[in-house]
N, C-alpha and C positions, 0 to 999 in steps of 0.2 A: 456483405458490405464491410463488416468489422474484421473479417478474417485477415485482410491485408495489414491491419494494425499489429497482429501477432508477428508477422514477418518483419515489420518495421522495428518492433521491439528487439528481435534477434539481431537485425542489422546494427542497432544501437548498442549492442553488448549484452543483451539478456541471454541467460543460459537456456531458458525455455520460456514460452509464453503460450497460454491457452485461453481461448474464448469459451465462456460458460454462461449459462442462465444464472441470474442472481439467486434463484431458488436453491442453488447448490451451495451457497455460502452458508456456513454453519456459525451460528451465534451461540455463545455459552457465557452466562454471567460470571463464571469462574475465571474467564479470561481477564475480566476487569479486576477481579481480586488479585490475580497474579501481577497485573500491571500495577496495582496499588501497593501491594506488599512484597513484590519480588523484583522491582525495577528501580534502579537508582535515579531514573529520570523523573519520577513522579514529583510533580510540583516545582520542577526546576527548568522546565522548557515550555515555551508557548504552545507547542503542538502535543503536549501530554496532559492528561488529567491531573489536577482539576482545573487547569488553566484553559481548557478548550471552551471557547465562548458558545459553542453549540453543544448542548447536553445530549445524553443518549436518547431521550425521547424525541427530540427534534431531529436527530440524526436518523432515527428509524423511520420517521415520517418521510424524510427525503429519500432514504434508501428504498423504501417501498415503491418509489416511482421509477427506479432503474430496472431495466429488463436484462441487461447483459453486463458482463465484466470480463476484463482480460486479466488473468492472474499471471504475474511476471516473477520469474526466478532470476535473481541477479547475484553476481559474485560478491558484492559488497553494498552497503547501504547508499553510498554516494552515487555509484553507478545506477543503482535501482531508482533513486530519486530522480536522477537526470533522465532516465528512460521513461519513468512514469509521467513526468511533466511533459516530455516531448510527445509521448503517445496521447496524452490528454489534449494537448494543443492540436495535434494532427486530427484527432477524432472530432474536435470542434470545427476546424477549418475545412477538412477534406470530406468528412462524413456527415456534417450537419448536426453532430451530437453536442449541442451548445451547453449542456449541463454535464459533460464529461468531467470526472473528478478523480484525480490520482490519490492513492493512499499508500505512502511509503514512509518509513521512519525518517524524520527530518534530520539531516546532518549538514545543512547549508553553512552553518557557522561552527568553528572549532569549539566554541563555548557559546551557548545560547545567551542572548542579550537579556533574557528575563531577569528582573522585572522591568527593565527598560523596554521601550517599544521594540517589536520584532524588526530586524534589519531587512527581512525578505518577506513582507506580509503577503505578497502576491504569489509567492512560490512555496511557502511553508505549507506542509500538509501533515495531517495526523497519520499514524500508522494504523494498520487494520485492527490490531488488538486493543488500541486505545478506545475503540467503540464496541468491544466485546466479541470480536470475530475470533473464532478458534481456527487459527491458521493451519495447524496440523490436521484437524478433521476436515477442513476445506480442501487442502491439497492432496491428501491421501488417496481419495478415490479418483483423482485426476491423472494419476500415474506419473507424477513428477519423479525424476530419477535422482538417486543419491549418487554423488560423484566422489572419486578418490584420486589422490595424486599418485605419482609414480612409485612412492614408497608405501602406498596403501592407507594413507591418512585421509580421513574424511575432509573433503573440501567444504568450506563454509558456503552457505547460501542464504540469501535474504529474499523474503517474499513481500510483494505488495500487489496492488491491483489498480486498475482504472475502471471506474464505474461508467456505464454508457446508457443513455436513454433511448 
């Protein structure tokens, strides 16, 4: 039922998309440490810790109710966020997954409105690592490919996912 959503993600511009069981998603509390001490977004965006109104414990209670996820590889965060939101909506409307939830780095605004109210509260989503997901360990066994340009330079890739019930 959800396999068609992977194809839809590709149609929308994803470089790759794979359906997995949520048991294959790797959590590591060190991801949260890197988020806290290695990212300049910490405390400056509504979708980044510590400004997430849903704490890690509440997130894990919700996460445990999801059974599938689509991991999406995108060429940039804006495209990834657009794809994630579109796949989330399609999962809800066409597949009956009413609690589908996209997780991609939020870049809806050039500069986040924080601490003023979020300008896009119905579309803003947290990234995977904001809740301790080890993106590298999650995608590595899935066989996502590394891509290079014509000169042999590594092409950037951004990962996110859509959780499905």
